[in-house]
C-alpha positions as a Markdown table, in Angstrom:
| # | Residue | x | y | z |
|---|---|---|---|---|
| 1 | Met | -9.3 | 246.5 | 226.5 |
| 2 | Arg | -13.0 | 247.3 | 226.3 |
| 3 | Lys | -15.3 | 246.9 | 229.2 |
| 4 | Thr | -17.5 | 243.9 | 228.6 |
| 5 | Glu | -21.0 | 243.5 | 229.9 |
| 6 | Ser | -19.7 | 240.8 | 232.2 |
| 7 | Gln | -17.1 | 243.2 | 233.8 |
| 8 | Lys | -19.8 | 245.8 | 234.4 |
| 9 | Ile | -22.2 | 243.4 | 236.0 |
| 10 | Ala | -19.4 | 241.9 | 238.1 |
| 11 | Leu | -18.4 | 245.4 | 239.5 |
| 12 | Cys | -22.0 | 246.3 | 240.1 |
| 13 | Gly | -22.5 | 243.0 | 242.0 |
| 14 | Met | -19.4 | 243.5 | 244.1 |
| 15 | Leu | -20.4 | 247.1 | 245.0 |
| 16 | Gly | -24.0 | 246.0 | 245.6 |
| 17 | Ala | -22.8 | 243.3 | 248.0 |
| 18 | Leu | -20.6 | 245.8 | 249.8 |
| 19 | Ser | -23.5 | 248.2 | 250.1 |
| 20 | Val | -25.6 | 245.5 | 251.7 |
| 21 | Val | -22.8 | 244.7 | 254.1 |
| 22 | Phe | -22.6 | 248.4 | 255.1 |
| 23 | Leu | -26.3 | 248.4 | 255.8 |
| 24 | Leu | -26.1 | 245.2 | 257.8 |
| 25 | Leu | -23.2 | 246.6 | 259.8 |
| 26 | Gly | -25.1 | 249.8 | 260.5 |
| 27 | Ser | -28.0 | 247.7 | 261.7 |
| 28 | Ala | -25.9 | 245.4 | 263.9 |
| 29 | Leu | -23.9 | 248.2 | 265.5 |
| 30 | Gln | -27.1 | 250.2 | 266.2 |
| 31 | Ile | -25.4 | 253.5 | 265.5 |
| 32 | Gly | -25.6 | 253.6 | 261.7 |
| 33 | Thr | -29.2 | 254.2 | 261.0 |
| 34 | Tyr | -28.4 | 257.3 | 259.0 |
| 35 | Ala | -24.7 | 256.9 | 258.4 |
| 36 | Ala | -24.7 | 253.4 | 256.9 |
| 37 | Pro | -27.1 | 254.3 | 254.0 |
| 38 | Met | -25.0 | 257.4 | 253.2 |
| 39 | Leu | -21.8 | 255.2 | 253.1 |
| 40 | Ala | -23.6 | 252.7 | 250.9 |
| 41 | Ala | -24.6 | 255.5 | 248.6 |
| 42 | Phe | -21.0 | 256.5 | 248.2 |
| 43 | Leu | -20.3 | 253.1 | 246.6 |
| 44 | Phe | -22.4 | 254.2 | 243.6 |
| 45 | Ile | -19.7 | 256.7 | 242.4 |
| 46 | Pro | -17.7 | 254.3 | 240.2 |
| 47 | Val | -20.8 | 252.7 | 238.6 |
| 48 | Leu | -22.4 | 256.1 | 238.0 |
| 49 | Glu | -19.3 | 257.7 | 236.6 |
| 50 | Asp | -18.1 | 254.8 | 234.4 |
| 51 | Tyr | -21.3 | 253.1 | 233.4 |
| 52 | Gly | -24.0 | 255.7 | 233.6 |
| 53 | Thr | -27.4 | 256.1 | 235.3 |
| 54 | Arg | -29.0 | 252.9 | 233.9 |
| 55 | Tyr | -26.5 | 250.7 | 235.8 |
| 56 | Ala | -26.5 | 252.9 | 238.9 |
| 57 | Leu | -30.3 | 252.8 | 239.1 |
| 58 | Thr | -30.3 | 249.0 | 238.5 |
| 59 | Leu | -27.7 | 248.7 | 241.3 |
| 60 | Tyr | -30.0 | 250.9 | 243.6 |
| 61 | Val | -33.0 | 248.7 | 242.9 |
| 62 | Cys | -31.1 | 245.5 | 243.7 |
| 63 | Val | -29.6 | 246.8 | 246.9 |
| 64 | Ala | -32.9 | 248.3 | 247.9 |
| 65 | Ile | -34.7 | 245.0 | 247.5 |
| 66 | Leu | -31.9 | 243.2 | 249.5 |
| 67 | Ala | -32.0 | 245.8 | 252.2 |
| 68 | Val | -35.8 | 245.5 | 252.7 |
| 69 | Leu | -35.5 | 241.7 | 252.8 |
| 70 | Phe | -32.3 | 241.2 | 254.9 |
| 71 | Val | -31.6 | 244.3 | 257.0 |
| 72 | Pro | -33.3 | 243.8 | 260.4 |
| 73 | Glu | -33.7 | 247.5 | 261.2 |
| 74 | Thr | -36.6 | 248.8 | 259.3 |
| 75 | Glu | -35.8 | 252.4 | 259.7 |
| 76 | Leu | -32.3 | 252.0 | 258.3 |
| 77 | Ala | -33.5 | 249.9 | 255.3 |
| 78 | Leu | -36.3 | 252.4 | 254.5 |
| 79 | Phe | -33.9 | 255.4 | 254.9 |
| 80 | Tyr | -31.7 | 253.8 | 252.2 |
| 81 | Val | -34.7 | 253.0 | 250.0 |
| 82 | Leu | -36.6 | 256.3 | 250.3 |
| 83 | Val | -33.9 | 258.9 | 251.0 |
| 84 | Met | -30.3 | 258.0 | 250.3 |
| 85 | Gly | -30.1 | 255.1 | 247.8 |
| 86 | Tyr | -31.1 | 256.9 | 244.7 |
| 87 | Tyr | -29.6 | 260.3 | 245.7 |
| 88 | Pro | -26.2 | 260.0 | 243.8 |
| 89 | Val | -28.1 | 259.5 | 240.6 |
| 90 | Leu | -30.6 | 262.3 | 241.4 |
| 91 | Arg | -27.7 | 264.5 | 242.4 |
| 92 | Thr | -26.1 | 264.1 | 238.9 |
| 93 | Ala | -29.4 | 265.3 | 237.4 |
| 94 | Leu | -29.8 | 268.2 | 239.8 |
| 95 | Gln | -26.2 | 269.4 | 239.1 |
| 96 | Arg | -27.5 | 270.5 | 235.6 |
| 97 | Val | -29.7 | 273.2 | 237.3 |
| 98 | Lys | -27.7 | 276.3 | 236.8 |
| 99 | Asn | -29.2 | 278.4 | 239.6 |
| 100 | Thr | -27.4 | 277.4 | 242.8 |
| 101 | Leu | -30.2 | 278.5 | 245.0 |
| 102 | Leu | -32.8 | 276.5 | 243.1 |
| 103 | Arg | -30.6 | 273.5 | 243.0 |
| 104 | Trp | -30.2 | 273.5 | 246.8 |
| 105 | Ile | -33.9 | 274.1 | 247.3 |
| 106 | Ala | -34.6 | 271.1 | 245.1 |
| 107 | Lys | -32.0 | 268.9 | 246.9 |
| 108 | Phe | -33.4 | 269.8 | 250.4 |
| 109 | Ala | -37.0 | 269.4 | 249.2 |
| 110 | Val | -36.2 | 265.9 | 248.0 |
| 111 | Phe | -34.4 | 265.0 | 251.2 |
| 112 | Asn | -37.2 | 266.3 | 253.4 |
| 113 | Ala | -39.9 | 264.8 | 251.3 |
| 114 | Gly | -38.1 | 261.4 | 251.5 |
| 115 | Thr | -37.7 | 261.7 | 255.2 |
| 116 | Ala | -41.3 | 262.6 | 255.7 |
| 117 | Leu | -42.4 | 259.7 | 253.6 |
| 118 | Leu | -40.0 | 257.4 | 255.5 |
| 119 | Tyr | -41.7 | 258.3 | 258.8 |
| 120 | Leu | -45.2 | 258.1 | 257.3 |
| 121 | Val | -44.4 | 254.5 | 256.1 |
| 122 | Leu | -43.0 | 253.6 | 259.5 |
| 123 | Phe | -46.1 | 255.0 | 261.1 |
| 124 | Ala | -48.3 | 252.9 | 258.8 |
| 125 | Leu | -46.2 | 249.8 | 259.4 |
| 126 | Leu | -45.5 | 250.1 | 263.1 |
| 127 | Gly | -48.3 | 252.3 | 264.4 |
| 128 | Pro | -48.3 | 255.1 | 266.9 |
| 129 | Ala | -45.2 | 253.9 | 268.6 |
| 130 | Val | -43.1 | 255.7 | 266.0 |
| 131 | Leu | -44.8 | 259.0 | 266.5 |
| 132 | Asn | -44.6 | 258.6 | 270.3 |
| 133 | Glu | -40.9 | 257.9 | 270.1 |
| 134 | Leu | -40.3 | 260.9 | 267.8 |
| 135 | Leu | -42.3 | 263.3 | 270.1 |
| 136 | Glu | -41.2 | 261.7 | 273.4 |
| 137 | Asp | -38.8 | 264.6 | 274.0 |
| 138 | Gly | -41.1 | 267.3 | 272.6 |
| 139 | Val | -41.6 | 268.9 | 269.3 |
| 140 | Gly | -38.5 | 271.1 | 269.7 |
| 141 | Met | -36.3 | 268.0 | 269.8 |
| 142 | Ala | -38.0 | 266.6 | 266.7 |
| 143 | Ala | -37.3 | 269.9 | 264.9 |
| 144 | Leu | -33.7 | 269.7 | 266.1 |
| 145 | Leu | -33.4 | 266.1 | 264.8 |
| 146 | Leu | -34.7 | 267.3 | 261.4 |
| 147 | Ala | -32.3 | 270.2 | 261.4 |
| 148 | Met | -29.4 | 267.8 | 262.2 |
| 149 | Gly | -30.6 | 265.5 | 259.5 |
| 150 | Asn | -30.5 | 268.4 | 257.0 |
| 151 | Leu | -27.0 | 269.2 | 258.1 |
| 152 | Ser | -25.9 | 265.6 | 257.7 |
| 153 | Phe | -27.5 | 265.6 | 254.2 |
| 154 | Trp | -25.6 | 268.7 | 253.3 |
| 155 | Leu | -22.3 | 267.1 | 254.5 |
| 156 | Cys | -23.2 | 263.9 | 252.5 |
| 157 | Asp | -23.7 | 266.0 | 249.4 |
| 158 | Arg | -20.4 | 267.7 | 249.9 |
| 159 | Ala | -18.7 | 264.3 | 250.5 |
| 160 | Leu | -20.3 | 263.0 | 247.3 |
| 161 | Leu | -18.8 | 265.9 | 245.4 |
| 162 | Asn | -15.3 | 265.5 | 246.8 |
| 163 | Leu | -15.3 | 261.7 | 246.5 |
| 164 | Thr | -16.4 | 262.0 | 242.9 |
| 165 | Arg | -13.5 | 264.4 | 242.2 |
| 166 | Tyr | -11.1 | 262.0 | 244.1 |
| 167 | Tyr | -12.4 | 259.1 | 242.0 |
| 168 | His | -11.8 | 261.0 | 238.7 |
| 169 | Val | -8.3 | 262.3 | 239.7 |
| 170 | Ala | -6.8 | 259.5 | 241.7 |
| 171 | Leu | -8.7 | 256.2 | 241.5 |
| 172 | Gln | -10.0 | 256.1 | 237.9 |
| 173 | Pro | -6.6 | 256.5 | 236.2 |
| 174 | Lys | -5.1 | 253.8 | 238.4 |
| 175 | Leu | -8.0 | 251.4 | 237.7 |
| 176 | Lys | -7.9 | 252.1 | 234.0 |
| 177 | Lys | -4.1 | 251.3 | 233.9 |
| 178 | Lys | -4.6 | 248.1 | 235.9 |
| 179 | Phe | -7.8 | 246.7 | 234.5 |
| 180 | Phe | -8.6 | 248.4 | 231.2 |
């Protein structure tokens, strides 16, 4: 059976709703500011692998709009919108870069630029309170926070790789037997 447009939209809608739920849970639990957007990004794997970048980017835009509208924690919503939400699609494009060093430089440059933009937007929206909170424990602690963010990003990238492999090896064949 061929995938109809309705089936594709239904799966995107379900995964989009689940992504928003992850973001809302991260906001409600007050511990998922960075983890919840990463988990929500993992849900893009089936859409990206089966339907392509057009559907994945459409899903990203929908979830990003819903996150900005409904997620009460601004930092979490903006981290999804500016840093993690589009990353699975970008990662697919960056995997085409043959030179491993250049590929990782590009990945970390995108992450750090997105993070810097995130805090610039927060500063513009919320004023100097954001900067005061970041520098409350000193510049060294802010640098450590950025280093830990980069480590988390590296782990997220590795998890995306492994989850994509798992999807192709274990989940996709079962889903094709059952639904297609």
